[in-house]
C-alpha positions, 0 to 999 in steps of 0.5 A: 240072771244067776242066783247067788247064795245068801251065805257062803263059807269055805273051810279048807276044801269044804264049802257050804252055801245057804240059798233062799227063795220066796214061795207064796210069801214064805221064805224057804232056805236050802243048804248045799255042801260040796267038797272042792278038789283039783283035777290037774289045773282046774278046781272041781266040785264033788258031793261025795265026802270022806271020813276026814271031811266030817269035822270040817263039814260039821263046823261049816254046817254049824256056822250056816245054822248060826247065820240062819238063826241070826237072819230069820 
């Protein structure tokens, strides 16, 4: 069974996801940030970012942090 993120937000080509798992009854969360780009007709993912991506990354990460704080 494929796990899904508990929170996901896309701002432009930046996507942030919050993942959650329980380990010994303790909730652990991780955050992934990716940049989407087109390669011909398909959409690809990258973990490399340009300086132009920083503002969107900051906004996406701030939204993820706010979601985590509202959902302890």
